[in-house]
N, C-alpha and C positions, 0 to 999 in steps of 0.2 A: 718607119720603125714598126715592128707585129708587137701586138700587145702578148704581154707575158702574163699568166696568173697561176698561184699554186695550186696544184690538185693532189688528191691521194693517190698513193702509191701504187694501190692495186686499179688504178684507172690509166696506167700508163702502157699500156700494151701497144705496140706498134707506132711509139711516139718517141720523138726526139726528147730526151731529158738532160739536166744540168742538176747535180747533186751537191749540197752544202751540208757540212755538219754543224752542230750547235754547241755541242759539249759533250766532254768524255761518257763512255756510257758507265751504268752500274757494272762494279766488279763481277765477273764470271766464276760461278762456283765450280770448283775441280768436280766435285761430286756429279753437278746436272749442268749443262750447257743453258743457255737461253731459252726462253719458252718460244717457241715457232709462231712467228706472226706478231711478237711483241714490240710494241713501240713504246717508248719513254719521250717525255718532254723536257724542255728547258723550263727555269723558273718562269719565265715570261710567256711560257704555254706553247711555244713553238716546237715542232717538231723536229727531233734530229735528222732526218733524212727529210728533205725539202726537195720536192721536183716541180719544176717548171715546164711548162709546155709552151711552145711557140706556135700560135695560132696562122692557120694560112700558110703554113711554110711548106713547099713543096719540096720533098725528099725522096730519092730512090728508094725502091720497097726493101731493097737488100743490104742498105748500108749498116756497118756494125760499128756501133760506137762503144770503145772501150775505155771505160771509166775506171782505171786503177787510182789510187788515191793521189799519186802525183799528177796524173793528169786532169782530177778534178780540181785539182789544186791549181793548175796552170791555166785550167778554162776559165777561173774567176780570179778576176784580180783582186778580189777582197780577201780579207784574211778567212781561210777556212774555218777556223774555231769561232768566228764572230757570230754574232746573232743575225735574223734576219732585217731587223730595224736597222743594222750598220749598212746593210747592203742596199737599202731603199734607196732610190733616185740615182745609184750608181750606173754606169754603164760597165756592163761585163762582157769581156771580148773572149768568145769561146774559138778556139781553133778551128771548128767544123762549120758553127753557124755565124761566126761574125760576133759582132757587139750584140748584145743584150739589154734591154733595159728591166731591173727587176723593181715592183713597186707593189705597193699593197692593191688590192683590186679595187677597192672603194675610191683610191684617189684618183685625179684626172691625169692621163697621159701628157707628159711634155713633150714638144717635140724634139728630136734628136737631129744631129748633125748627120749629113748625107756621108754615108761610108761608100767605100771601094767595094765592087762586088767580089763577093767570095769564090775562090777556085772550087769547082765541083769536085765533090767525092768520089772516087772511085767505088761502085758496088762491089761487095763480096758476092761469091758465087753461090748460087744454089739457094733454096729457100728450104723448106721444111722437107719437102719430099725429094729435092737435092739432095740433103743431107743423109737421109734416109737411103737413096742409092748409093752417096760414097761409102756410107758404114759398112753395107753389104758388099761393095766393091772389095773395100779393104779386109773384111772378113773372108771373102773367097781367096784374097792372096795368103793371108796368113793361114788358111786352112790347108792350102798346096804346101807350104813349108811345113806344118806340123804333120801331115800325112806322109811326108817325105823323110820324116824323121825316125830313129830308132828309138827303143824302150831306153836306151841308157841317155839319149839325148831328152826325152821328155821328162824322166823322172829319175834315172840313175844318177846323173852328176850329183843333183842337190841331195840324194840320198845317200851317196858316199860322203860328201862334205858332213851332213849330221852324223854319219856313223864313226868318221874320224874324229868328229870333235868329243865322241862318247869315249871313244878308246884313248884319247890323249888325257881323260879326266885323272886317270889313276897317276900318270906322270908329274901332274900339277899339283896333286896332293902330295906324293911323295917329296918333291923340290919344296915344298913347305915345312917338311921336316928341317931342313937344313938351318945351321946357325949362321952360315954366309948371307951375308946382305944381297949380293948378286945373284944366287942361287934362290934365295928366298923370293926376291923381285920376279925372276923368271917364272917361279911357281903361281905368283898371283898374276902375272901377266897370262900364261897358259890356261890357267882356271877360269881368269875372265873373260878372255875370248871365246873359250870353249863355251861358258854361261851363255853369253850374248847369242852365239851362233844358234845354239838350241831355243832360247827365250824370244828372239827376235826372228831370225831366219825360220827357224822351226815353226814356231807359233804362227808367224804370217803365212807360210806355205799351208800348214796344218787348217787353218781358219779357211781359208780358200779352197780347201781339196785339191790341193795342187802337187800331193805327194804319191798318190794313188790313184786310180780310177776304180777302185771298191770303195762302197760307201761304208761296209763296215770298220775295215782298216783306216779309213779317213777319221771316223768319229773316235777310235781308238787313241791316233796319233794326235787328234785335237786334245782329248783330255790330257795326255802324258805332256804333250808341249805347252798347253796353256795352262793347265790347273798343276801339274806337279812341277814342273821347271819354272814357268815364269809367276806362278801364286796369284793367278787371276781366275775370273769365273768364264768358262767357256762360252755360255749362252750370251753371255753380256758381251764378249769380245766380239762374238760372230755377228751379234745384232749391231754393235756399234760400228763396226768396221765395215762388214759387207753389207748389211741393209741399209744404214745409215749413208758411211762415207761414201762409199762406192756409187750406192743408186742416186745419192744426194750431192755428189762434189761441189763444193765451194757455193751449195745452197744456204743461204743465211739461216740459222736457226736450226739446221738439220744436220748437213755434214761439211760445214764450214770452218771445222779443227779448232773450234772455239773452245774445247777443253782444254786446249793448250795454253790458252790466255790467262793470265795472271795480272790484271793490271795494278793490283794492290804493291807490286814489287818494281822498283825500279831495274832500268836496262841491264847495269852492271850486276846486280843480286839475281836477275833472271837468267842472263848468259852464262855467270860463271859459279853462282852457289846453288841456284834453285836445281840443277842436274843431280846434285849430290843427294836431294831428297827423294829421288825416284826409288830406291831401294825398299825404302820405309812407307813410302806413299802407296806404293802399288798394292802390297796385301791389305793395307787398311781401306783403300776403295773397294777392294774385292769383298772385303768383310760388308761394307755398307751396301754394296750391290745384292748381296745374298736375301737382303729383303723383298726383292723382285720378283725370285723364283719361288718355286713350290718347295715345300719341306725335305722331301725326298732328294731333290737335286742340290739343294743348301747341305745337306748332311755329307752328300757325295763330293762336293766341292770342298766343303772344309774338310773333311778326310784327305783327300788328296794335295790339296795345299799344305797341310800340316804334314803330310809324309815328305813331300819335296823340301820344305824347310828342315826338318829335323833330320832327313838324311844328310844332307850337306853339314849341319852342325855337328851329327855323329861322326861322320867321315874327320872333320878337322880335328876333333878330340882324339880318336882311336887311330887315324890313320897318319895325321899331320902332328900329332903328339902336343897340342896344345894343352897346356896346365891347367888352364883356368877357362869357364865358360866366358868371361870377358874377353878375353884375346881371341876366343874362337869367335864370338860375333863380331869383332871387329874386323877379323880378316873376312868375315862374310860379307860385311859391308865394303871392304876394300874390293872384293872380287866382284860384288854386283854391282858397282859403281864406276867400274875400270873406264867403259865405253858411256857412261851416262849422258856426258855432254855433247858429243856428235850425235846419238840417239833423239835428245831433245832438239839439237839443232835442225836434223834433218827432217823433222816431223813439223816443224814450222817453215822451213826453207821452200817446202816444194808446192805449198798451197796458198799461204798466207802471204797478202803482196800481190797476189793475182786477181784476176776479174771474179768477184763476186755476184751472185745471181739470187732473185727474189723466188720464193718457194712456187708462186702462182704462174710467174713467166719464166722458168726455167728453159734454156734453149735445148736443143737436139744432142744427144748423146756425143755425137763426133765433135761438135763445137763447144760442149760443156768440158770435154777431154782435152781438146787440144789448147783452150785458153786457159783453163783453170789448174794444169799440172804442169811441173817442171823437172828436168832431169839434171841430175848433177854428173859431172865428168867421174868416170872410172877410179876409185881408191881401192888398193887393194885390201889393205884390211877392212874396209868398211864392205867391200864385195863380198868377204869370206864372212863377217860376222853377221851382216843386216840382209844381203844378197842383192842381186841386179837389180830387182823388182822394186826395192826400196831406193836406191842409190842412182844407178844411171840408165836406168829403164822404165821409169816410173809412168812415162806416158803409156807405154806399152802395155804397163801392168793395169793400167786404169780402163784402158780401152780393152784388154782382154785378161781379165783377173784370175782365168783358172788356169793359164799357162805357168808352168814353173820358172823360175829364176834362169834356169841355163836357156829354156825355149824363149824367153822373153829378150835375152841378149841375141839369140840366133834371128827374131825375126824384128830387131831393131833396126838395121837398114831398110828392111821394106816398109816399116810404118812410117821413118822420117823421111824417105823419098816420095813416098806417097801423101804425107800431107805437104810437103813441100810445092809438089806438083798441081795440087790442088788449092795453092797459096794458103793455106792454113797455117796457123802458129805452129811452132814446135819449139817449144820453150826449153832452153840450156842456161845454164850459168855455173859459176864455179862456186865451190864450198866458202872460200875466202871473200867471193864478192857479195855473196849473200849474207855472210857473217857481217862485214862492215857494213851492209845496207840496214839491217836489222839495228846495228848497233845507233847507227845516225838518224833513223827514222822508227825509233822503237814506240814513241808516243802513238805515230800515226797508224804505225802496223797493227800494234798490240795492246792498246790501250782502247783508243778511239774507234766507235762502230765503224766497219767498212762499208764503202759506198756501192751501192747496186749498180751493176753492170746489165744493160739491156742490149740485146741484139736485136735492132729494130728490123722488122719485117721476117726474123728467122725464128721467133718462138714458137 
């Protein structure tokens, strides 16, 4: 039996680890995520993330240990939410390392029964240098596809979808004048789908500069789609999404999607009722974020957000014919919450529950994106309103974030075939499967702190 001792997380580079959770973390704030590198302890003083290293154990250099929450639970035969004292003296069976004995370092090691030899693990291909070479090879393949594509394929298709959404808005406002319930519902549907196409698809593409190759027009579209249409701050949206989420995908405390966690809510309230608050919370969060920008920028943002909100309110009163401010505001809420449920669900389905990494030992880019990103199948309504890069081509989008939705769809066969040929993960799952997974495992996925995944020999 090999000796097992607890060590700090930052000392675990290139070593085999087994992670145990102690207690649920403190609730995440909607306005600010967890502080990077912050760790909290249980009342007994034991850290929530306990890492155990096996001394003198020979492991191939390029072994990938994927510690999703479920695999971590399967690796340890004790209750995951239990304390360290509960695990002391027990034999923990790891599917990779075989039986391990967890004990306090000051106690004598008791002899363990002999165990059968563990079948060796097949090492993953490529270290850090191999990962860079693979990424360059993939970039060359994708660049060939982009070079052979026309402007219509690169930008025109998505610009046409956004233009059609703008042109369809008058039809939606006119349908809202009708006293017929069916016609009124059609008006809400048209207005809601157009709203989400502009605010989600348009804002996402504008944030990445994927609508045009002109820097000046990219700035104009960013302000229009993010601040006028979405009622959010352009600078905070670009910093939080591009500079944090994309640069540190699934890195705990940075790009781990923790802003979507609300542990104070139970699973049913979060999955079914919380999305309805998004139209109200979004501008409130934007107002709070204005304190982080310069006064000139804050005044510009406040003016553009007010312009977008008041314009919709004015059109409902004067074009749709609503008689009272209250009825106009209720209709605004219906329009802005039409696709709020899938919007919230998609944002948590495609990252949470997948491997998470520490800031100090995050893997190479191609490993980070192939492990930590998931594609959903093509869904016509969501593909139109949210875009392919958010729904069915999310892996491709994270690898090549400046590609438009249509180009992500076009390079999808190249990327998926390349990753599978290199024996790298290409995560795909259905919306229904992810939905039921989050309902069943809500505590583990959305309340408790995520376990850290280490790619041994690949950091």
